[in-house]
N, C-alpha and C positions, 0 to 999 in steps of 0.2 A: 204861065206858071213859072216860078222861078227854079234855078237849078237845084236849090235847097229843097223846094217842094217836090220835085221830080224824085230826088233821092229818097226822101221821106216815103213817098208813094211806091217806090220800087222796093225799098226795104220792108215795106208793109206787105207787098205782094209776095216777096220771099218768105216771110214769116207765115203768111196765109197757107202757101204751099207746104211748108214744113208741118204746120198744123194738120192740114188735110191729110198727109202722108201718115202721120201718127194715128189719125182716126181710121185710115184704110187698114192698118195692122189690126188695131183692136177690134174693128168691125168684123174683119175676117175671122178672128178667134172668136168673137161673140156669137156669130152666125153658126159656126161649127159647134159651139156648145149648145145652143138652142136646137139645133138639128138633132144633136145626140139626145136631147129630152124629147124628141118626137114633135117639135114645133113646126107647123107647115109654114115655111119662110115666105110663101107667096100670098098667104091669107092676111087680110087685113086684121089688125088687133090693136089693142092699146099700146102706144109707144110713149114712153116717159122720156123727155129730153131735158138734160141737165146743163146749167150754166152757172157761172160765178160771176158776180159783179163787185167791183171795189167799194162801191157806196150805193146809197139809196138812190141817188138820181140817175147813175147808170143802169141800175136794176130797173127802175120805173121806165126809162127810155127803151131799154132792151124788151121789157114786157110789152110796152105799145107796139114795137115792131113786130114782134112775134104774134101779137093778136091780129094785126093787119093780115097775117097769113093764116088767120083763122085757127091758131093754136089756143087752147085753153091754158092760162097761165096762172101761177101763184109766186109770191115773193116770200121767202123765208129769211128772217135776219139770222145770220150765223153768229152764234155766240162763242165759237171756238177761237183759237189764236189767229185763224184766217181774218177774222173780224170783217168780213164782207157780207155779202147778201148772196142767197142761193136763189136762182130763178128756175122754176120748174114749168115745163110745157108738156101738155098731152095732146095727142092726135091719134086718130084711127088710121093706120096705114100698114103696110106689110113690113116685115124686117128687111126684105130685099129693097123696097122702096126707100127706106130711110138710110140705107147704106149706099145708095147709088152715089156716084162722084159728085153730080150736080147738086144733089140734096145736101150732101156734106159740105161742100164748098159754100152754098147758101148760108147754112147755118153758122159755119164759121166766119163768114164775111159779116153776117149780121152782129155776131157777138164782137168781133174785132171793132166794127164801126161805132160801138158803144163803150170801147175799152174793157170789154168783159172777155170771158173765155168760155167756148162751148166744151163741156167736159164729157159728152158722150150721151149714150141713151140706154135704155133698158125696157124690158117688157115682162109682165107678170107671166109665170109659168103655170 
C-alpha cells in the first residue's frame, strides 16, 4: 500500500472513531430516555436502524451488506434538500445489544465502507 493509501486509511479510521464517539453519547441519552419510559433495556424488541446514502448505488450496496447480517431493509428516496436515499434496517435485539461498542463500530464501518452515514437507531415505545 502506498503512503497515500495508508494516509487515507488512517484518516478513515480517525473519522470512524469520531463517529462512534458521537453515537456513544447519543446512545447513552437514548437508553436513559427509554428506561424512563419503563422499557426493559435487556429484552429483545424491534430496533430500527437509520442510514443515509448519497445516491441509489450506495444505498443498494449498503442494503446488500446489511441483509448479509440478516437485517430486514428498505430504501426510501429522500425528496428533501438532502437529495440522497434513506436506508432503514430492522432487527430484533435488545437496546443494550445495539449500543454495545462492537455493534456500533460494525454499523459505522459498514456505512462508511459504502460512503454512507449511520444516523442512529430507535425503537417503538
